[in-house]
C-alpha positions in Angstrom: 8.3 -26.1 2.9 5.4 -23.8 4.0 6.7 -24.2 7.6 10.0 -22.5 6.7 8.1 -19.2 6.4 7.6 -19.3 10.2 11.3 -20.0 11.1 12.4 -16.3 10.9 9.3 -15.2 12.8 10.0 -17.7 15.6 13.7 -16.8 15.8 13.1 -13.1 15.5 10.5 -13.0 18.2 12.6 -15.3 20.5 15.6 -12.9 20.1 13.5 -9.8 20.9 11.9 -11.4 23.9 15.2 -12.7 25.0 16.8 -9.3 24.8 13.9 -7.9 26.9 14.4 -10.7 29.4 18.1 -10.1 29.7 17.6 -6.3 30.1 14.9 -6.6 32.8 16.8 -9.3 34.7 19.9 -7.0 34.8 17.7 -4.2 36.2 16.3 -6.6 38.8 19.8 -7.6 39.9 20.7 -3.9 40.2 17.6 -3.2 42.3 18.4 -6.2 44.5 22.0 -4.9 45.0 20.5 -1.5 45.9 18.4 -3.2 48.7 21.4 -5.0 49.9 23.4 -1.8 50.1 20.6 -0.1 52.0 20.4 -3.0 54.5 24.2 -3.1 55.0 24.4 0.7 55.6 21.5 0.6 58.0 22.7 -2.4 60.0 26.3 -1.3 60.2 25.3 2.3 61.0 22.6 1.3 63.5 23.9 3.6 66.3 24.0 6.6 64.0 20.5 5.9 62.7 19.2 5.7 66.3 21.2 8.7 67.4 19.5 10.9 64.8 16.1 9.2 65.0 16.2 8.2 61.4 14.4 4.9 61.7 11.3 6.1 59.8 13.5 7.6 57.0 15.4 4.3 56.7 12.2 2.3 56.5 10.8 4.5 53.8 14.0 4.3 51.9 13.9 0.5 52.1 10.2 0.4 51.1 10.9 2.5 48.0 13.8 0.3 47.0 11.6 -2.8 47.5 8.9 -1.3 45.3 11.5 -0.6 42.6 12.7 -4.2 42.9 9.1 -5.5 42.7 8.4 -3.4 39.5 11.7 -4.6 37.9 10.9 -8.2 38.7 7.3 -7.8 37.4 8.7 -6.5 34.1 11.0 -9.5 33.9 8.2 -11.9 34.5 6.0 -10.0 31.9 8.8 -10.3 29.3 9.1 -14.1 30.0 5.4 -14.7 30.1 4.8 -13.3 26.6 6.9 -16.0 25.0 4.6 -19.0 25.4 1.3 -17.3 24.1 3.3 -15.9 21.2 4.7 -19.2 20.2 1.3 -20.8 20.6 -0.2 -18.2 18.3 2.4 -18.7 15.7 1.8 -22.4 15.9 -1.9 -22.0 15.5 -1.4 -19.9 12.4 1.0 -22.4 11.0 -1.4 -25.3 11.7 -4.3 -23.4 10.0 -2.1 -22.7 7.0 -1.0 -26.4 6.9 -4.7 -27.5 7.0 -5.5 -25.3 4.1 -2.6 -26.4 2.1 -3.3 -30.1 3.0 -6.9 -29.7 2.0 -5.9 -28.4 -1.4 -3.3 -31.1 -1.9 -5.9 -33.8 -1.1 -8.5 -32.2 -3.4 -6.0 -32.2 -6.3 -5.0 -35.8 -5.6 -1.3 -35.0 -4.7 -1.7 -36.5 -1.2 -3.9 -39.1 0.5 -5.8 -38.5 3.7 -3.6 -41.0 5.6 -0.4 -39.3 4.3 -1.8 -35.9 5.4 -2.6 -37.1 8.9 0.9 -38.6 9.2 2.3 -35.3 8.1 0.2 -33.3 10.6 1.3 -35.7 13.4 4.9 -35.1 12.4 4.4 -31.4 12.4 2.9 -31.5 15.9 5.9 -33.5 17.1 8.2 -30.9 15.6 6.3 -28.0 17.1 7.1 -29.0 20.7 10.9 -28.5 20.4 10.3 -25.1 18.7 8.1 -24.0 21.6 10.7 -25.2 24.1 13.4 -23.4 22.2 11.9 -20.1 23.2 11.7 -21.1 26.8 15.3 -22.3 26.9 16.5 -19.2 25.1 14.7 -17.0 27.7 16.3 -19.0 30.5 19.7 -18.5 28.9 19.1 -14.8 28.5 18.1 -14.5 32.1 21.3 -16.2 33.2 23.2 -13.9 30.9 21.6 -10.8 32.3 22.2 -11.9 35.9 25.9 -12.7 35.3 26.8 -9.7 33.1 28.0 -7.6 36.1 30.2 -10.4 37.3 31.9 -10.7 33.9 32.3 -6.9 33.8 34.0 -7.0 37.2 36.3 -9.8 36.1 37.2 -8.0 32.9 38.0 -4.7 34.7 41.6 -3.5 34.5 43.4 -2.8 37.8 44.6 0.8 38.3 47.6 -0.4 40.2 50.1 -2.3 38.1 52.5 -4.9 39.5 56.2 -4.6 38.9 57.5 -6.6 36.1 60.3 -8.0 38.3 60.3 -8.6 42.0 62.2 -6.6 44.6 65.8 -7.8 45.0 
């Protein structure tokens, strides 16, 4: 029952990290779209760029956009990277607490050493899915952040309405 103390901590931290992952992934997608727009404008307007000798300006504009994309992706990776050490730290505290509780249970005669080792083995086996939960949740949030603009586009209402009945 002692382990149930850590369930809200694990879920709360996974939700917070997942929210950060979703937000930073969305920003990264926006920065990537910005780079694609710059490239499209530059390539399609190649003659205009050359006519006004704007090659250097276009290169600097692209470089700044690439740096913004790099920073956004770095924030996303940073948000994802915090998950594993945090879950390992929570697991270490939980194991230390279980060892303390187990020691007192053995000293009082409520549990045998063999039963305690079986219990610790079972806890270690339960810990792996909890740790993987945070990783899967982060991957889900990354996918959610990446696809949010697609869903927003699909949900947008058209300005032009179709006639209710066809022309006759």
